[in-house]
PDB file of N, CA, C and O in Angstrom:
ATOM      1  N   MET A   1     116.959  87.217 103.140  1.00  0.00           N
ATOM      2  CA  MET A   1     117.106  87.357 101.825  1.00  0.00           C
ATOM      3  C   MET A   1     115.925  87.302 101.024  1.00  0.00           C
ATOM      4  O   MET A   1     115.780  88.017 100.033  1.00  0.00           O
ATOM      5  N   HIS A   2     115.026  86.428 101.444  1.00  0.00           N
ATOM      6  CA  HIS A   2     113.666  86.294 101.054  1.00  0.00           C
ATOM      7  C   HIS A   2     112.924  87.554 100.806  1.00  0.00           C
ATOM      8  O   HIS A   2     112.249  87.758  99.798  1.00  0.00           O
ATOM      9  N   GLY A   3     113.095  88.414 101.819  1.00  0.00           N
ATOM     10  CA  GLY A   3     112.177  89.753 101.826  1.00  0.00           C
ATOM     11  C   GLY A   3     112.827  90.553 100.717  1.00  0.00           C
ATOM     12  O   GLY A   3     112.094  91.198  99.967  1.00  0.00           O
ATOM     13  N   ALA A   4     114.207  90.568 100.538  1.00  0.00           N
ATOM     14  CA  ALA A   4     114.806  91.483  99.343  1.00  0.00           C
ATOM     15  C   ALA A   4     114.358  91.006  98.074  1.00  0.00           C
ATOM     16  O   ALA A   4     113.955  91.793  97.218  1.00  0.00           O
ATOM     17  N   VAL A   5     114.402  89.661  97.876  1.00  0.00           N
ATOM     18  CA  VAL A   5     114.057  89.118  96.589  1.00  0.00           C
ATOM     19  C   VAL A   5     112.557  89.376  96.416  1.00  0.00           C
ATOM     20  O   VAL A   5     112.189  89.785  95.315  1.00  0.00           O
ATOM     21  N   LEU A   6     111.637  89.177  97.397  1.00  0.00           N
ATOM     22  CA  LEU A   6     110.195  89.279  97.226  1.00  0.00           C
ATOM     23  C   LEU A   6     109.974  90.885  96.794  1.00  0.00           C
ATOM     24  O   LEU A   6     109.249  91.212  95.854  1.00  0.00           O
ATOM     25  N   ALA A   7     110.662  91.767  97.572  1.00  0.00           N
ATOM     26  CA  ALA A   7     110.491  93.202  97.114  1.00  0.00           C
ATOM     27  C   ALA A   7     111.018  93.618  95.649  1.00  0.00           C
ATOM     28  O   ALA A   7     110.458  94.509  95.011  1.00  0.00           O
ATOM     29  N   VAL A   8     112.042  92.970  95.202  1.00  0.00           N
ATOM     30  CA  VAL A   8     112.303  93.179  93.856  1.00  0.00           C
ATOM     31  C   VAL A   8     111.495  92.468  92.977  1.00  0.00           C
ATOM     32  O   VAL A   8     111.421  92.925  91.836  1.00  0.00           O
ATOM     33  N   ALA A   9     110.893  91.494  93.226  1.00  0.00           N
ATOM     34  CA  ALA A   9     109.861  90.621  92.283  1.00  0.00           C
ATOM     35  C   ALA A   9     108.581  91.580  92.346  1.00  0.00           C
ATOM     36  O   ALA A   9     107.996  91.812  91.288  1.00  0.00           O
ATOM     37  N   ALA A  10     108.165  92.091  93.419  1.00  0.00           N
ATOM     38  CA  ALA A  10     106.950  92.955  93.456  1.00  0.00           C
ATOM     39  C   ALA A  10     107.044  94.059  92.698  1.00  0.00           C
ATOM     40  O   ALA A  10     106.125  94.365  91.938  1.00  0.00           O
ATOM     41  N   ALA A  11     108.280  94.871  92.820  1.00  0.00           N
ATOM     42  CA  ALA A  11     108.616  96.190  92.126  1.00  0.00           C
ATOM     43  C   ALA A  11     108.567  95.711  90.495  1.00  0.00           C
ATOM     44  O   ALA A  11     107.982  96.371  89.637  1.00  0.00           O
ATOM     45  N   ILE A  12     109.127  94.727  90.286  1.00  0.00           N
ATOM     46  CA  ILE A  12     109.112  94.343  88.680  1.00  0.00           C
ATOM     47  C   ILE A  12     107.574  94.224  88.176  1.00  0.00           C
ATOM     48  O   ILE A  12     107.118  94.856  87.223  1.00  0.00           O
ATOM     49  N   ALA A  13     106.878  93.336  88.951  1.00  0.00           N
ATOM     50  CA  ALA A  13     105.514  93.071  88.762  1.00  0.00           C
ATOM     51  C   ALA A  13     104.660  94.482  88.670  1.00  0.00           C
ATOM     52  O   ALA A  13     103.898  94.742  87.739  1.00  0.00           O
ATOM     53  N   HIS A  14     104.883  95.227  89.640  1.00  0.00           N
ATOM     54  CA  HIS A  14     104.113  96.580  89.412  1.00  0.00           C
ATOM     55  C   HIS A  14     104.593  97.482  88.423  1.00  0.00           C
ATOM     56  O   HIS A  14     103.781  98.265  87.931  1.00  0.00           O
ATOM     57  N   GLY A  15     105.910  97.503  88.008  1.00  0.00           N
ATOM     58  CA  GLY A  15     106.376  97.959  87.042  1.00  0.00           C
ATOM     59  C   GLY A  15     105.751  97.636  85.633  1.00  0.00           C
ATOM     60  O   GLY A  15     105.333  98.496  84.858  1.00  0.00           O
ATOM     61  N   ALA A  16     105.746  96.362  85.422  1.00  0.00           N
ATOM     62  CA  ALA A  16     105.096  95.776  84.202  1.00  0.00           C
ATOM     63  C   ALA A  16     103.729  96.237  84.009  1.00  0.00           C
ATOM     64  O   ALA A  16     103.305  96.485  82.881  1.00  0.00           O
ATOM     65  N   ALA A  17     102.885  96.389  85.259  1.00  0.00           N
ATOM     66  CA  ALA A  17     101.613  96.880  85.142  1.00  0.00           C
ATOM     67  C   ALA A  17     101.415  98.222  85.008  1.00  0.00           C
ATOM     68  O   ALA A  17     100.274  98.632  84.793  1.00  0.00           O
ATOM     69  N   GLY A  18     102.674  99.253  85.132  1.00  0.00           N
ATOM     70  CA  GLY A  18     102.482 100.442  85.080  1.00  0.00           C
ATOM     71  C   GLY A  18     102.095 101.300  86.491  1.00  0.00           C
ATOM     72  O   GLY A  18     101.748 102.481  86.471  1.00  0.00           O
ATOM     73  N   ARG A  19     102.208 100.569  87.587  1.00  0.00           N
ATOM     74  CA  ARG A  19     101.833 101.008  88.846  1.00  0.00           C
ATOM     75  C   ARG A  19     102.873 101.075  89.848  1.00  0.00           C
ATOM     76  O   ARG A  19     102.652 100.928  91.050  1.00  0.00           O
ATOM     77  N   ILE A  20     104.131 101.324  89.290  1.00  0.00           N
ATOM     78  CA  ILE A  20     105.233 101.440  90.425  1.00  0.00           C
ATOM     79  C   ILE A  20     105.636 102.768  90.978  1.00  0.00           C
ATOM     80  O   ILE A  20     105.719 103.755  90.247  1.00  0.00           O
ATOM     81  N   GLU A  21     105.876 102.805  92.208  1.00  0.00           N
ATOM     82  CA  GLU A  21     106.139 103.959  93.192  1.00  0.00           C
ATOM     83  C   GLU A  21     107.563 103.727  93.549  1.00  0.00           C
ATOM     84  O   GLU A  21     107.918 102.860  94.346  1.00  0.00           O
ATOM     85  N   GLY A  22     108.423 104.598  92.880  1.00  0.00           N
ATOM     86  CA  GLY A  22     109.809 104.498  93.268  1.00  0.00           C
ATOM     87  C   GLY A  22     110.211 104.680  94.748  1.00  0.00           C
ATOM     88  O   GLY A  22     111.025 103.921  95.274  1.00  0.00           O
ATOM     89  N   PRO A  23     109.569 105.800  95.474  1.00  0.00           N
ATOM     90  CA  PRO A  23     109.944 105.982  96.833  1.00  0.00           C
ATOM     91  C   PRO A  23     109.661 104.815  97.679  1.00  0.00           C
ATOM     92  O   PRO A  23     110.432 104.520  98.592  1.00  0.00           O
ATOM     93  N   MET A  24     108.449 104.034  97.395  1.00  0.00           N
ATOM     94  CA  MET A  24     108.014 102.850  98.188  1.00  0.00           C
ATOM     95  C   MET A  24     109.062 101.741  97.894  1.00  0.00           C
ATOM     96  O   MET A  24     109.378 100.989  98.816  1.00  0.00           O
ATOM     97  N   VAL A  25     109.569 101.608  96.774  1.00  0.00           N
ATOM     98  CA  VAL A  25     110.607 100.500  96.611  1.00  0.00           C
ATOM     99  C   VAL A  25     111.783 100.631  97.258  1.00  0.00           C
ATOM    100  O   VAL A  25     112.368  99.721  97.845  1.00  0.00           O
ATOM    101  N   VAL A  26     112.234 102.051  97.132  1.00  0.00           N
ATOM    102  CA  VAL A  26     113.411 102.287  97.921  1.00  0.00           C
ATOM    103  C   VAL A  26     113.235 102.072  99.446  1.00  0.00           C
ATOM    104  O   VAL A  26     114.172 101.570 100.067  1.00  0.00           O
ATOM    105  N   ASN A  27     112.213 102.384 100.024  1.00  0.00           N
ATOM    106  CA  ASN A  27     111.828 102.276 101.347  1.00  0.00           C
ATOM    107  C   ASN A  27     111.928 100.830 101.779  1.00  0.00           C
ATOM    108  O   ASN A  27     112.490 100.460 102.810  1.00  0.00           O
ATOM    109  N   LEU A  28     111.277  99.972 100.814  1.00  0.00           N
ATOM    110  CA  LEU A  28     111.341  98.437 101.107  1.00  0.00           C
ATOM    111  C   LEU A  28     112.579  97.843 101.096  1.00  0.00           C
ATOM    112  O   LEU A  28     112.891  97.070 102.002  1.00  0.00           O
ATOM    113  N   LEU A  29     113.402  98.127 100.100  1.00  0.00           N
ATOM    114  CA  LEU A  29     114.670  97.796 100.145  1.00  0.00           C
ATOM    115  C   LEU A  29     115.555  98.319 101.089  1.00  0.00           C
ATOM    116  O   LEU A  29     116.538  97.613 101.317  1.00  0.00           O
ATOM    117  N   MET A  30     115.464  99.363 101.693  1.00  0.00           N
ATOM    118  CA  MET A  30     116.172 100.187 102.685  1.00  0.00           C
ATOM    119  C   MET A  30     116.030  99.309 104.019  1.00  0.00           C
ATOM    120  O   MET A  30     116.960  99.036 104.778  1.00  0.00           O
ATOM    121  N   GLY A  31     114.752  98.936 104.155  1.00  0.00           N
ATOM    122  CA  GLY A  31     114.357  98.081 105.261  1.00  0.00           C
ATOM    123  C   GLY A  31     114.774  96.686 105.310  1.00  0.00           C
ATOM    124  O   GLY A  31     115.250  96.220 106.345  1.00  0.00           O
ATOM    125  N   SER A  32     114.594  95.852 104.038  1.00  0.00           N
ATOM    126  CA  SER A  32     114.879  94.550 103.887  1.00  0.00           C
ATOM    127  C   SER A  32     116.480  94.135 104.060  1.00  0.00           C
ATOM    128  O   SER A  32     116.911  93.140 104.642  1.00  0.00           O
ATOM    129  N   LEU A  33     117.157  95.064 103.465  1.00  0.00           N
ATOM    130  CA  LEU A  33     118.653  94.712 103.335  1.00  0.00           C
ATOM    131  C   LEU A  33     119.391  94.981 104.668  1.00  0.00           C
ATOM    132  O   LEU A  33     120.417  94.316 104.815  1.00  0.00           O
ATOM    133  N   PRO A  34     119.080  95.789 105.617  1.00  0.00           N
ATOM    134  CA  PRO A  34     119.650  95.721 106.961  1.00  0.00           C
ATOM    135  C   PRO A  34     119.160  94.532 107.772  1.00  0.00           C
ATOM    136  O   PRO A  34     119.851  93.990 108.634  1.00  0.00           O
ATOM    137  N   GLY A  35     117.859  94.139 107.427  1.00  0.00           N
ATOM    138  CA  GLY A  35     117.219  93.145 108.242  1.00  0.00           C
ATOM    139  C   GLY A  35     117.682  91.883 107.764  1.00  0.00           C
ATOM    140  O   GLY A  35     117.664  90.982 108.602  1.00  0.00           O
ATOM    141  N   VAL A  36     118.105  91.589 106.585  1.00  0.00           N
ATOM    142  CA  VAL A  36     118.738  90.366 106.227  1.00  0.00           C
ATOM    143  C   VAL A  36     120.191  90.363 106.760  1.00  0.00           C
ATOM    144  O   VAL A  36     120.588  89.271 107.166  1.00  0.00           O
ATOM    145  N   THR A  37     121.031  91.388 106.823  1.00  0.00           N
ATOM    146  CA  THR A  37     122.234  91.339 107.289  1.00  0.00           C
ATOM    147  C   THR A  37     122.271  91.122 108.863  1.00  0.00           C
ATOM    148  O   THR A  37     123.127  90.402 109.378  1.00  0.00           O
ATOM    149  N   LEU A  38     121.353  91.743 109.554  1.00  0.00           N
ATOM    150  CA  LEU A  38     121.202  91.531 110.988  1.00  0.00           C
ATOM    151  C   LEU A  38     120.889  90.099 111.178  1.00  0.00           C
ATOM    152  O   LEU A  38     121.575  89.372 111.896  1.00  0.00           O
ATOM    153  N   GLY A  39     119.854  89.705 110.531  1.00  0.00           N
ATOM    154  CA  GLY A  39     119.351  88.000 110.571  1.00  0.00           C
ATOM    155  C   GLY A  39     120.289  87.093 110.279  1.00  0.00           C
ATOM    156  O   GLY A  39     120.313  85.968 110.776  1.00  0.00           O
ATOM    157  N   SER A  40     121.103  87.526 109.467  1.00  0.00           N
ATOM    158  CA  SER A  40     122.383  86.409 109.077  1.00  0.00           C
ATOM    159  C   SER A  40     123.320  86.489 110.269  1.00  0.00           C
ATOM    160  O   SER A  40     123.883  85.510 110.761  1.00  0.00           O
ATOM    161  N   TRP A  41     123.433  87.691 110.672  1.00  0.00           N
ATOM    162  CA  TRP A  41     124.568  87.711 111.695  1.00  0.00           C
ATOM    163  C   TRP A  41     123.954  87.031 113.053  1.00  0.00           C
ATOM    164  O   TRP A  41     124.663  86.342 113.786  1.00  0.00           O
ATOM    165  N   LEU A  42     122.736  87.255 113.291  1.00  0.00           N
ATOM    166  CA  LEU A  42     122.137  86.729 114.480  1.00  0.00           C
ATOM    167  C   LEU A  42     122.148  85.193 114.348  1.00  0.00           C
ATOM    168  O   LEU A  42     122.501  84.587 115.360  1.00  0.00           O
ATOM    169  N   CYS A  43     121.830  84.494 113.303  1.00  0.00           N
ATOM    170  CA  CYS A  43     121.577  83.232 113.123  1.00  0.00           C
ATOM    171  C   CYS A  43     122.943  82.574 113.470  1.00  0.00           C
ATOM    172  O   CYS A  43     122.841  81.443 113.945  1.00  0.00           O
ATOM    173  N   ARG A  44     124.039  83.000 113.343  1.00  0.00           N
ATOM    174  CA  ARG A  44     125.239  82.355 113.487  1.00  0.00           C
ATOM    175  C   ARG A  44     125.701  82.588 115.054  1.00  0.00           C
ATOM    176  O   ARG A  44     126.487  81.821 115.612  1.00  0.00           O
ATOM    177  N   ARG A  45     125.190  83.594 115.614  1.00  0.00           N
ATOM    178  CA  ARG A  45     125.582  83.627 117.028  1.00  0.00           C
ATOM    179  C   ARG A  45     124.656  83.197 118.131  1.00  0.00           C
ATOM    180  O   ARG A  45     125.085  82.980 119.264  1.00  0.00           O
ATOM    181  N   LEU A  46     123.345  83.069 117.797  1.00  0.00           N
ATOM    182  CA  LEU A  46     122.354  82.694 118.823  1.00  0.00           C
ATOM    183  C   LEU A  46     121.972  81.133 118.798  1.00  0.00           C
ATOM    184  O   LEU A  46     121.882  80.588 117.699  1.00  0.00           O
ATOM    185  N   PRO A  47     121.754  80.421 119.932  1.00  0.00           N
ATOM    186  CA  PRO A  47     121.469  79.275 119.935  1.00  0.00           C
ATOM    187  C   PRO A  47     120.120  78.962 119.046  1.00  0.00           C
ATOM    188  O   PRO A  47     119.332  79.864 118.761  1.00  0.00           O
ATOM    189  N   SER A  48     119.960  77.802 118.697  1.00  0.00           N
ATOM    190  CA  SER A  48     118.664  77.627 117.559  1.00  0.00           C
ATOM    191  C   SER A  48     117.403  77.661 118.299  1.00  0.00           C
ATOM    192  O   SER A  48     116.379  78.131 117.803  1.00  0.00           O
ATOM    193  N   GLY A  49     117.467  77.123 119.591  1.00  0.00           N
ATOM    194  CA  GLY A  49     116.135  77.179 120.396  1.00  0.00           C
ATOM    195  C   GLY A  49     115.495  78.618 120.553  1.00  0.00           C
ATOM    196  O   GLY A  49     114.430  78.860 119.983  1.00  0.00           O
ATOM    197  N   PRO A  50     116.103  79.526 121.282  1.00  0.00           N
ATOM    198  CA  PRO A  50     115.613  80.870 121.330  1.00  0.00           C
ATOM    199  C   PRO A  50     115.435  81.525 120.119  1.00  0.00           C
ATOM    200  O   PRO A  50     114.574  82.403 120.094  1.00  0.00           O
ATOM    201  N   LEU A  51     116.100  81.272 119.055  1.00  0.00           N
ATOM    202  CA  LEU A  51     116.069  81.813 117.810  1.00  0.00           C
ATOM    203  C   LEU A  51     114.579  81.368 117.228  1.00  0.00           C
ATOM    204  O   LEU A  51     113.743  82.149 116.773  1.00  0.00           O
ATOM    205  N   ARG A  52     114.459  80.093 117.335  1.00  0.00           N
ATOM    206  CA  ARG A  52     113.092  79.642 116.740  1.00  0.00           C
ATOM    207  C   ARG A  52     111.825  80.052 117.567  1.00  0.00           C
ATOM    208  O   ARG A  52     110.718  80.184 117.046  1.00  0.00           O
ATOM    209  N   MET A  53     112.069  80.237 118.852  1.00  0.00           N
ATOM    210  CA  MET A  53     111.018  80.687 119.768  1.00  0.00           C
ATOM    211  C   MET A  53     110.717  82.203 119.380  1.00  0.00           C
ATOM    212  O   MET A  53     109.546  82.580 119.346  1.00  0.00           O
ATOM    213  N   GLY A  54     111.689  83.015 119.108  1.00  0.00           N
ATOM    214  CA  GLY A  54     111.622  84.392 118.777  1.00  0.00           C
ATOM    215  C   GLY A  54     110.952  84.641 117.467  1.00  0.00           C
ATOM    216  O   GLY A  54     110.139  85.560 117.367  1.00  0.00           O
ATOM    217  N   ILE A  55     111.283  83.789 116.354  1.00  0.00           N
ATOM    218  CA  ILE A  55     110.683  83.744 115.062  1.00  0.00           C
ATOM    219  C   ILE A  55     109.136  83.192 115.238  1.00  0.00           C
ATOM    220  O   ILE A  55     108.248  83.747 114.591  1.00  0.00           O
ATOM    221  N   ALA A  56     108.882  82.297 115.956  1.00  0.00           N
ATOM    222  CA  ALA A  56     107.518  81.855 116.103  1.00  0.00           C
ATOM    223  C   ALA A  56     106.647  82.977 116.695  1.00  0.00           C
ATOM    224  O   ALA A  56     105.555  83.274 116.210  1.00  0.00           O
ATOM    225  N   ALA A  57     107.194  83.598 117.790  1.00  0.00           N
ATOM    226  CA  ALA A  57     106.482  84.639 118.534  1.00  0.00           C
ATOM    227  C   ALA A  57     106.191  85.730 117.470  1.00  0.00           C
ATOM    228  O   ALA A  57     105.083  86.256 117.358  1.00  0.00           O
ATOM    229  N   MET A  58     107.338  86.053 116.641  1.00  0.00           N
ATOM    230  CA  MET A  58     106.796  87.117 115.574  1.00  0.00           C
ATOM    231  C   MET A  58     105.966  86.909 114.811  1.00  0.00           C
ATOM    232  O   MET A  58     105.168  87.800 114.522  1.00  0.00           O
ATOM    233  N   LEU A  59     105.895  85.594 114.218  1.00  0.00           N
ATOM    234  CA  LEU A  59     104.981  85.070 113.204  1.00  0.00           C
ATOM    235  C   LEU A  59     103.577  85.103 113.898  1.00  0.00           C
ATOM    236  O   LEU A  59     102.576  85.370 113.233  1.00  0.00           O
ATOM    237  N   VAL A  60     103.513  84.854 115.121  1.00  0.00           N
ATOM    238  CA  VAL A  60     102.002  84.672 115.865  1.00  0.00           C
ATOM    239  C   VAL A  60     101.610  86.117 116.086  1.00  0.00           C
ATOM    240  O   VAL A  60     100.428  86.421 115.923  1.00  0.00           O
ATOM    241  N   ILE A  61     102.459  87.001 116.429  1.00  0.00           N
ATOM    242  CA  ILE A  61     101.993  88.402 116.719  1.00  0.00           C
ATOM    243  C   ILE A  61     101.699  88.998 115.336  1.00  0.00           C
ATOM    244  O   ILE A  61     100.729  89.755 115.320  1.00  0.00           O
ATOM    245  N   SER A  62     102.265  88.833 114.309  1.00  0.00           N
ATOM    246  CA  SER A  62     101.903  89.323 112.974  1.00  0.00           C
ATOM    247  C   SER A  62     100.715  88.906 112.450  1.00  0.00           C
ATOM    248  O   SER A  62      99.973  89.627 111.783  1.00  0.00           O
ATOM    249  N   GLY A  63     100.454  87.466 112.803  1.00  0.00           N
ATOM    250  CA  GLY A  63      99.253  86.919 112.277  1.00  0.00           C
ATOM    251  C   GLY A  63      97.986  87.474 113.062  1.00  0.00           C
ATOM    252  O   GLY A  63      96.921  87.730 112.500  1.00  0.00           O
ATOM    253  N   LEU A  64      98.214  87.627 114.399  1.00  0.00           N
ATOM    254  CA  LEU A  64      97.168  88.228 115.171  1.00  0.00           C
ATOM    255  C   LEU A  64      96.815  89.532 114.847  1.00  0.00           C
ATOM    256  O   LEU A  64      95.636  89.883 114.913  1.00  0.00           O
ATOM    257  N   ARG A  65      97.801  90.379 114.465  1.00  0.00           N
ATOM    258  CA  ARG A  65      97.594  91.865 113.984  1.00  0.00           C
ATOM    259  C   ARG A  65      96.780  91.803 112.602  1.00  0.00           C
ATOM    260  O   ARG A  65      96.037  92.745 112.329  1.00  0.00           O
ATOM    261  N   LEU A  66      96.895  90.782 111.777  1.00  0.00           N
ATOM    262  CA  LEU A  66      96.234  90.805 110.335  1.00  0.00           C
ATOM    263  C   LEU A  66      94.798  90.557 110.650  1.00  0.00           C
ATOM    264  O   LEU A  66      93.955  91.022 109.883  1.00  0.00           O
ATOM    265  N   LEU A  67      94.408  89.834 111.757  1.00  0.00           N
ATOM    266  CA  LEU A  67      93.024  89.553 112.012  1.00  0.00           C
ATOM    267  C   LEU A  67      92.189  90.728 112.363  1.00  0.00           C
ATOM    268  O   LEU A  67      90.989  90.585 112.599  1.00  0.00           O
TER     269      LEU A  67
END
């Protein structure tokens, strides 16, 4: 849910600054809403240990790609 809220907040901020790109906002929302739904479904069905390790691995990989 955090990603969807963040995308909406960023769209509003860019709109207020006059730099909004409609197609990009639509793409962000189309990607975040299914991710929220899938993530919520998986959190209820997976054991917490492997789920935490998966999230940690994704964060490490994302961080390394930013370097």
